[in-house]
N, C-alpha and C positions, 0 to 999 in steps of 0.2 A: 417587458425590460426590467428583468430583476437583479442584475449583475453589476456590482461596481468593485473599483480597486481599492484595496486594504489601506493606501496611503493618501488617497484623495476621493473621498465619496462624494465630492462635489462635481466630478466629472459627469457627463452625460451616462446614463445607465445605459446597458448593452445586454442583448437577449442571451440565454443559453447556447443557443447555436452558434453565436458570435463569440462567446467566451471559450468554447472549444475549439473552432478554428483559427483563432486567434488570442491564444491566453497570455500573451505578454502586455502585463496592465502598466499603466504609466507610473511613472518615479518609481520603477523595479519593484512595484508591488504585485500581490498576486489579485485575480479576479475572484469576487466571492460574494455571496448572498446579500442583499441589501437590507433585506427584512426576513425575518424568519416566522412563519404562521404558528399560532397556539392551538394545539387541539384541545377539543372539549371530551369529557367522559363520553360522550355520547358519541363523539368521532372516534375514540379508542375501542367501544363497543363494536362499532360497525366495521372498522378496521380489523379486529381479533378474527372475523369470521370469513377475511379472504384467504386465497392460496398466494404462494411467494410472487407470482407474475402480477397478480390482480393488486396487491398490495404495492407493487413496485408503481404501477401506473397512476394509483391513487396518490402517493407520496408526493409522485413528481407533479400530480395535477395540482394539490396543494402548493407546491412551491412555487407555482406557476411557471413551470421550465416551458411550456407551451411547445411541445413538440408534436407533430402529426401522429395520430395513433399508430397508423400504418408504418413507420419509422421506428416507434418504440416496440410496436408488436414483433417487426423483423428481429430487432436488437434482443428483446428476450428470448428469442427461439433460439440463440445461441446456449441457452443455459440446457436445452435439449442433448447437447452433446455430452453433458456432463453424466457420471456413473451412478448417478443417486436420483430418485424423483424428484426429491428437494432439494436445490442448489445448494444448500448450507445446512446438512440436516444436524440435529442436537443428539448427542448422546449422555446417557446418565451414567456418572461414575460413582458417585455416592450421595447419601441424602443432601441434599441441597446443593450440589456440585454437580455441573454439568460441561461438558465440553461442544463447542459448536465446530464441525468440520468443515472448513472453508478450503479444502483442497480436493474437492471431488471432480475439478475442471480437467484439462488437456495437461495442464502443465503442473499439475500437483500442487499447487500454491494459492492462497487466498486472493493474488492479484488477478488470478482468471475470473472472479467474481465480478470486478469491474471491467478489466480490459477485454473480455470475450464480447460483451455486450457494447462497451464503447466503440471497439474498432468498426463494428458492423454500422452504427449509428454515425460516427466520423464519415464512413463511406457513402452512407446513405444522403448526407447532407451535400456531398458535393458529386451524386451521381449524375443530375441532369446539367451540371456545368461543365466547361473547358477548363476549369482552374486545376492545376496539378500542386501537389503538396510535398513538402519534406516534412517528416515528423522526427523529431529527434527523441531519445529516450536515453537516460542515464539509471543503471541498474546496480544494485549489490546482489544480484543474483535470481530475484522472481520478476520483477518488472520487465524485466528484458525478454525473457521467454515467453511469457504472457502475451506482450507487446507483439513480438516477431510472429508468434503463432496465429494473433488476430489478423493482422495485416498482410501476411504472406499473401503474394499474387494479387492483392487488391489493384484495381486499375487506379491509374492517376496518382498514385501515393508510392513515395520512397521512405524507407525506413532506414536510419543509421541508430546503432545501439552501442553506447559506451560503458564498458564495465571495466572494473580493476583487474588487472593481471594477476593471477594469482592469489584473488579475493573472493572468490567464488567456489562452490563444490565441483568436482568433475561433470556430474550430472547436470549442475545448472549451466556450465559451461558448453557442454554437448549440446545443451538444447537450444544455444543460440548459434553455435558455429557449425553445427551441421545442418542448418536451414539453406537449401539452395535455391531458394526463389530470387529471381533477378532484381527484386524489388526493395532486398534486404541486403544491410551493409553491418557488419560486426566488428568494433573496434575493442582490443583490449588495451587500456592505458596503463602505463609506468606509473601506481599511484593508487590511493584507496577511493572510495565510494564518494568522500567529500568533496576530492578532487573531481572525479566524475561530474557530479550535480553541479559543481562550480564552473567547470567547463560547459556543461548544458546552459546553465543560467547566462554567462559570457556571450555564447554564442547567439543565444533569442536576443540578446540586446545588441550585438554588434553590428551597427550601421554597413560597415562594408561588407560583411558576409551577407546580410540581407540585401544590399544592392546587388551583388553577384547573384543571388538566386533571382530577384526580380529580372535580372539582364536574361535570366534563362526561363521566365516565365514560371518560377516556383514560387509559393506562399510557403510560410514557415509556421510549424505548429509544433507541440510536444505531447508526449504521452505519460509524462512522469506526472505525481499529483499537483504540479504547478497547474495543472490543467484541472478545472472543477468536474468535468466529465468524468474522473476517475471518483472523486470523492460523492458524486451524487448516488451512484450505484453501492458504495460503500456503505452510505447511510441506511440503506434498504434491510441487510441483512442483520445489522444490530436491531432496527425496529420489530424485525420480524420474529429474533430470538426473544425479546422484551414481552411482545404480546403472545408468544408461547408460554412464557414461565407465568404471564400475568394470569393467563385462562387457568393455570393449573394452583398457582397458590395464591391469586388474587392480591398480590403485593408488589412492589417494584423490586428490581435485582440489580445486582452487582453484575458489571463487565469486567473483565479482566482482559486485557490487551498488549501481548507483547509488542513494543514499539521502537521504531527508530527514528523515523523520518514524521510521525505524526500523524499520517494519512487516515490509518485505520482508526486510531483512536479518535479522530476528527469527527469520522463519520457517526461515532458513537455518542460524542459531543452535542451534532446537530440533530441526533435523534431526540436526546434527552431535552434540548432547548425548546424542541417541537412539542414536547409533552408526553413522548412516551414514557412508561412505566419501566424508568433508568434511575437507580439511586444513586450510585456511587461509579466512576470509571476508574478502574486501578491500572494505571502503567508499569508494566513489567520491562525493565533493562536488564542488559548484562553489563559488566565492568565499564563500559561505555556511558556513563549513567549519569549523561548530562540531564536528561528528564528529570531524573529522580531529583536530583539537585535542584532543579530549578521549581518543580512542584511544592517541595519540601521547604526550599530558604528564600524563594523569589529572586535567587542571582542566576544568572545565564551566563556563564563563564568560560568560554573556550581559549582564552588567552594563553593559559599555561599549559592546555591539554594535548596531548597528540592521540590519533587514534589507535587503539590497541585490537588487535585481532584475537577474535574468540570463536568458540566452537557454535556460537549464533550469529554467523556474519552479516544476515540481512539486518542486524541491529546494530552493526558496527560503523556508528553515525554520531557525528557531533554536532552537523549543524541541521534541525530538524526543522525544513522550511515551513512544513503547516502549522506550526505553533504561530505563524503570524496571523492566521485566519481566525485562531481562537483569539489573540488578544483583540483582534478588530471587534468579533461579535459581543466581547465584556466591556472594551474601553474606547472604540471608535476608532477613526482612521488618525488623528492628529497624533493621539498618543501611541499608536501603533508605527506610525512613520519617525516618532521620535526614538523610540525604542530598537527600532531596526536599523535607523541610521548610526545609533551608539553600538550596536552589534558590529556595523560594518566598518566602523572607525575605530573601535577599543577592542572588538572582540569580547565583549561581556555589555551585559544591562543588567539591572534591577527594578523590579517592580516594587510600588510601596507597601505598607502592611493592610490597607484596605484593598488593594488590589489583589494582593497574596491571597487575603480571605475568600476574595472572589473566587479566585482561581480553585480553591482547595474545596468550595461548595459543589465543584463539578467532579475534581481528580483527587487520587491519592497515588503515590507511587513509591514503588523500592525495585530493587536489582539484586542479581547474584552473580557468585562468580563461576568459573567453569568448572571449579569440584564439586557445586552444588547442582550444576546443570547435569553432568555425569552420573551424580549419585541419584537424583532423580529420576533420569530415564531407566536406570537400573531398577530401582525401586517398584516403577508402575508397570515394568516389561515383566517383572517377577510374579506380578499380580495380573498378567495376559493382556496389558495395555502398553502397545507401542507407540510413543510419541517421539516427535523430532526437537532438536535441543531450543527452538524458541518458545515451543510450548511447555518445556521444562522449567523455562524461565518463568514463567507465568503462574507455574505452581508456587513459586516463592511467595508472589502475591497471593495465593489463596492461603497459604498458610498465615499469612498477616491476617487476613479478612476472620479466620478462624479464630484467631487471638481476640478479635476487637468484637465480633459477633457472630455465632454461627446460624442466626435465625433469619438471615436474607439469602435468597436462593442465588446462588453465583454462576455465570457462565463464563468460560476461557474460550478466547478465541483462538483455536488450533490452527494456525497460519501456515503450514507448509506438512507434506506428508513425511515420514521418515525417509522415505527412499530417496532423496534430495540430499540426506545428509548421512549415507551408511559408515563412512569410515568413524565416523563419531559416534554413530550408534555402536560399532563395533567395539570401539575404545571403551563405551559406557558399559557394555554387555560383557567385557573381559574374551572379546572372539578376537582371535589372531589374523589379521588383516589390515591391511592399509590403503588399499585400492577401492574405488568404488564399486567395480563389477564384482570382484570377490566377495567385497563385504555385505555386497545384496543377496549375492547366492548363499552366504553361510547364515545370514541371518535369517532369511527367508526360509531354510531347510530347518536351522536350531526351532524357530519359533512358529514354523506351520504356518505361514502368511504368504500371500501371493505379492509379487512385484509385478506392479500394471505393465501393460504390453508395451505403451509408449514409453516406459522407463527401460525395458529390456533391449528394445529397437535402436535405442540411442548407441550402443556400443557396436551395432553392426553397420554404422554410418560412415561416412568419411568426413572429415572436418574442413569444408569447403571455404570458410570464411572466418578466418583467426588471423587477422593482422593485428600486430601489437606496434604502437606508437608512444612517443612522448605527448604529452597535452597541447605543446605547441605545434605540433605536426598535423594535428586533428583537422583543423579546417581546411588547410589545401587538399587534405585526402578528401574530405568529402565533396569539396568543391571539382577536382579533378572526376571524382566518380559521378556526378551528377551529369556534367559535360561529355562523357563518354556514352 
């Protein structure tokens, strides 16, 4: 029993399994680790010799997650479907600078790293029960495809995916709307990702909605990073990369994380808290730079901001929900609850100077605009390296690191394959094309790179699951679907 609420650690602790199946924590908080173990140098030496799957097993054990070994083993087998031997391979770009490819899974984005094993684990937890589950997921374009891919046709599980209509790339949309599994429902909403995430959180807390589900013998869960099952698997690849670099350089590394909702960065934060050889976590944002402002000033203020659409849409987010878990780890439940209530009431909060210094012990942050993003894609393509727009934003942070110190090895988390954002790549590369299919073909031919089979096949499928609604219509739509 190692999980507690970010807003009331005095409640009875619950297990990892219960936190996964029922992620709605008391007082509107999030379930999180009540204690984070510290590794010794001897631990680091031993862990450095493990392969990726064995490292995951060892870290889960040290965190006290208490999972049946056969369930964890089965969950980790999902990495065998990736197109690389190591799920998150590391590629050297130049001296002291590396990219970790987190997009080698079936939906070509980093969310596969967590959601492929997570979906199998969730299904295993309920395998020998008669309990049925409705899993909700809100997406800015990558979480949805990975969730639907993992849960399609799973027994006793229905999944509803909510995404902002016109807020994803065509490939991302097709990855959701072409899935024909009967247990899957995809709903585009008229709004942005913050609207989708707010809708998900309101449904998780809505007593009338939950009562309707109970009347149909259905329990409610979520696949967004509100669910710690996601975060647990995201710790692993940061730990892995730090150990690989430690073996090479015998020193701590910097990790750059293109971030919107802070879940990926949170995985790196927990790895650093445990004692893995991580020096600084650099947050890279686009012009929706709420995280950069917060880490640099201690002020989280969305009261006068509106979400801006950019070429890196997975980071088009203002309400970064996982910051709450970081605040709890550093400052405890009372202070976290106070700050979160200020955000809910006034749409802003401010940490004090000592708290800001503590945050900056772990994080630095920067951001870039779309112009920098496009120029960076072109610059790297000219040198034979094709990157997506989110990875391009991370280059801005690398340039900042170079100015500060070029002695620390740095890994940039490449969170998506270029194929998910082909029109943006075409614009950056001065290729005359506006549609995904045409852009994919022209970029592939121009730069002699393959488009994965699963991306090509999307354009041959029918969109069978593409309803669009206003937010206030979604609850009734879901309830009608589960009753049918």
